[in-house]
C-alpha positions, 0 to 999 in steps of 0.5 A: 669172220672174213680173212682180210680186213677192209681198210682201217678195220682191225687196226688203229687209224694213223692217217687223220685223212683216212679217219675223216674219210671213213668216219666223217664225224670224227673230223675237227670242225672247220669254218668253210673256205671263203671264195677265192675272190674274197679276202681271207679272214684274219685268224682269231687269236688263241682262246677265241670262239672258233679255237674253242669249238675246234678243241671241243670237236676234237674232244667229242671225237675222242670220246666217241672213238673210246666208246666205239672201241669199248663197245667192240671189246665188249662185243668180242667178249660176249661172242667168245671171240677173244679165245682161251687156251684153258679149255673153257668155253663162253657161258651159255645164257641162263634159261628162265626157270633153269638152275644156274650154271655150275660156278665151280666149273674148271678146265680139264688142265686145272682139275688134273693139276689139282688132283693128280698128287692125290691119285696113286698107283697100287701094286699087288703081289700074290702067291703066283700073280701080280697086278696093279690098279689105282687109288686115291687119298681121302684123308691126311692120315694116309687112308686110300680108297681103291677097288676090292677086286684090285687087292683081292687075295693079295699078300703084299699091297704097295703104293707110290706116293710120288711119281719120282719116289719108290713104292711103300707098303700099304695095309688093307684095312677092309674090303667090301666085295658087294660094293667093290670097295677097299680101304688102305692105309699108308704108315709113312711120313710122306702120307701127311703131305697128301691132299685128300680129294673132296667128295661130291653128292652123287645123287646130284649128278646128271646125264651130260655132266663133265667127267674126268677119270684119273688113273694108271691104265695098262701099266703106264705108271710114270705119271697119272693119265687123264681121260675126259668124258661125260656122265652117259647114264645113271641108275645102272646096276652091275654085278659085283664079283660075288654076283650081287648087284651094285646099284646106282652106278654111274656110267661114263664114256671117259676111257677106262682101261685095266689099271684104272680100277680104283681111281677117281671119277671127278666132276667139273669142280674136281670132286669125286663122284665115283670110283672107277670100277668096271667096263663093258667090252666088245672083244676078248682084249678087254679094252675100253669101248666107251662104256665105263662104270663108277661106284657112286661117291655116296656109297663110298660115304656109307661103306668106307667109315665102316671098313676104316674102323676094321668092321664089315658091312652087313646088308639086308637080304631077301633071297630072290632073283627077279627080271623085268615084268612082261606086264610092262611094270613091276618085277617078275620073280624068276627064282627063290633061294630055299631057306631065305626070307623070300622062301620063308615069307611065301614068295613064289616063282611067277609072282609079280612084285608091284610094291616093296616096303611101301615103294612102287616097283617098276623095275627089278632094281626098285626092290633092292633100292627099297631095302638098301637103308634097312638092316637085317632083322627089319620087316617089310611087306611086298605087294604082289600080283598072283593069279590075277589077285593082289596079295601082301607078303611079310618078309623078315630081312636076313643077312646077305651071304658072301656070294649069291647064286650065279645069274645069266646077266652079262657081267662087266669086266673089272679093269 
């Protein structure tokens, strides 16, 4: 775009002569001047043919100007020249065959404004320690979700429902260390004013989707902080505090720091796609390096109702540690815990699991994914490669214990 407009460009014409010089077709139609030696013709009375032609010419010129101005405004809109201060950019054209753009997309400012009143700071006091985290409201009855590691061993848990208010006590209804989720309830008259956040279907999330993390990091609790990013990875697995893995975790580059734990990770429509849980760090300081993890909202859908009713989450269990296969596909058995279903079923170290519960296994996470919707006592079959031959092993699933044997996998930091 040039910085200095040419004469008449970018403004309305105010001198009719300038208009005629630059756009000759806009000038009113006139009869040619007679030669000087000839007498001037008598002007026609008002309403004659020449007067009508002049009026028509002026009207046609005005219509053309209106069309040109309208076309210019439309062109500026299509090219995104109008500008906007709401953080949104012009929509990209729809590629044939591609899914339509998300019509629910909103600016970061709008998402934060709509969600901030639903996100609360969590303050925890123990026998000799104190900590903090974040939570968010999921129903109008004062039920709040946070991380299990935030309220671990707490003797008192408090939340603040208003940035200008004071902290009130919250009751821990239940915790699930294996998913790092906890459910709190606030018995306060103010709780009825809280607006629950909507949950998205985390299975629909794609790499590159916009994310917004809201929370109270590093003790900054005057008001909720927001950090923007994208979904930078899917299908991740991280170790929970009990050494079992949390599967289908969403990776984001939105800044997540200590204190953000338990806060919501939102999509472009302001819906919860995950619960901010852990980060990878490159130093002992524990700060964000752009790799954060959130427990998917669909895990929350499954776990929270059980915790809210005072129950516990019982998960199916095999009792085997695996690693990526050196053969390129499958999962090699690295260890079998004595007395577990894997041990009783005859699984051995060195076996390569290629199928679990009728589903192909290409990476170790496929084994846990194959039993995530099953219950203790169910029976499944494992197809393994052993000594060059394929064998079928039947496993009766057990109940996952509270903790698992420690693994050598680098564990993320829980902010």
